[in-house]
C-alpha positions in Angstrom: 85.1 134.3 90.2 87.7 134.7 92.4 87.6 131.1 93.8 87.6 130.0 90.0 90.8 131.8 89.5 92.5 130.2 92.3 90.8 126.9 91.7 92.2 126.9 88.3 95.5 128.4 89.1 96.0 125.4 91.5 94.8 122.9 88.9 97.4 124.1 86.5 100.3 124.2 88.9 99.2 120.6 89.8 98.7 119.6 86.0 102.7 121.0 85.5 103.7 119.1 88.1 102.3 115.7 87.2 103.6 116.3 83.9 107.0 117.5 84.8 107.0 114.1 87.0 105.8 112.1 84.2 108.7 113.7 82.1 111.3 112.4 84.9 109.8 109.2 85.8 109.6 108.3 81.5 113.3 109.2 81.3 114.5 107.3 84.6 112.8 104.6 83.6 113.8 104.2 80.0 117.3 105.1 81.2 117.1 102.3 83.8 115.6 99.6 80.8 118.7 100.6 78.7 120.9 99.9 81.5 119.7 96.6 82.2 119.9 95.7 78.4 123.1 97.5 77.7 124.9 96.5 80.8 127.5 93.7 81.1 125.9 90.4 81.2 129.2 88.6 81.7 129.8 90.6 85.3 126.5 89.9 86.4 126.9 86.1 85.7 129.8 86.0 87.8 128.1 88.0 90.7 125.2 85.5 90.8 127.5 82.3 90.6 129.8 83.7 93.3 126.7 84.7 95.9 125.4 81.3 94.9 128.8 79.5 95.9 129.0 81.3 98.9 125.5 81.1 100.0 124.9 77.2 98.9 128.5 76.0 99.0 128.6 74.8 95.1 131.3 72.8 94.0 132.9 73.5 90.9 131.1 71.5 88.7 127.8 72.9 90.2 129.4 76.7 89.3 130.0 75.7 85.9 126.7 74.2 85.3 124.9 77.3 87.3 127.1 79.6 85.0 125.8 78.3 81.7 122.3 78.4 83.1 122.6 82.1 84.2 124.3 82.7 80.8 121.6 81.0 78.6 119.3 82.8 81.0 120.6 86.1 80.0 120.6 85.2 76.4 117.1 85.0 76.5 116.0 87.8 78.5 118.1 89.8 76.2 116.3 88.2 73.0 113.1 88.9 74.5 113.5 92.5 75.3 114.7 93.1 71.6 111.6 91.6 70.4 109.3 94.1 72.9 111.6 97.1 72.3 109.9 98.3 69.5 106.4 98.0 71.5 108.1 99.8 74.7 109.3 102.6 72.1 105.8 103.1 70.8 104.4 103.4 74.2 107.0 106.3 75.0 106.9 108.0 72.0 102.6 108.2 72.1 103.2 109.2 76.0 105.5 111.8 74.8 103.2 113.2 72.4 100.3 113.4 74.8 102.7 115.2 77.5 103.4 117.6 74.6 99.8 118.2 73.8 99.4 119.6 77.4 102.3 121.8 77.1 102.0 125.5 76.4 104.5 126.4 73.1 107.4 127.4 75.9 107.2 124.6 78.1 106.8 122.1 74.6 110.4 124.2 73.8 112.1 122.9 77.0 110.1 119.5 76.8 111.8 118.6 73.2 115.0 119.9 74.3 115.0 117.4 77.5 113.8 114.5 75.1 116.6 115.7 72.6 119.5 115.5 75.2 118.1 112.5 76.5 118.2 110.7 73.2 121.8 111.9 72.6 122.9 110.5 75.4 121.4 107.0 74.6 122.8 106.9 71.3 126.2 107.7 73.1 125.9 105.2 75.2 124.7 102.7 72.6 128.0 103.8 70.4 130.4 103.1 73.3 129.0 99.4 73.9 129.4 98.8 69.9 133.0 99.6 70.5 
């Protein structure tokens, strides 16, 4: 019986660590995704053109063409991300629910606060980028 309690204790600690790691991974990945969607495309486009100009010796005509291609590509990626965003949100919400289900009430309260804080930061970023 003593071994069972020790094993159960270790298993609980492992599961809590896994849940915590999942939450952190979720928040980091979601923030990274938001950053890539919200980030300034113009700056990235200019960086791509500058790097290719230096590495390949593009002339001014080529630079303009590459700039147009890069812009069109970024626009297409943005449109695609908007299309799949609801599916990603649904997966993330489902994952949150599954994590909540394995938490004790005190842990669930902390977890929900973490999620609410993240949502507030996300909304704040969205408002700044709209202005």
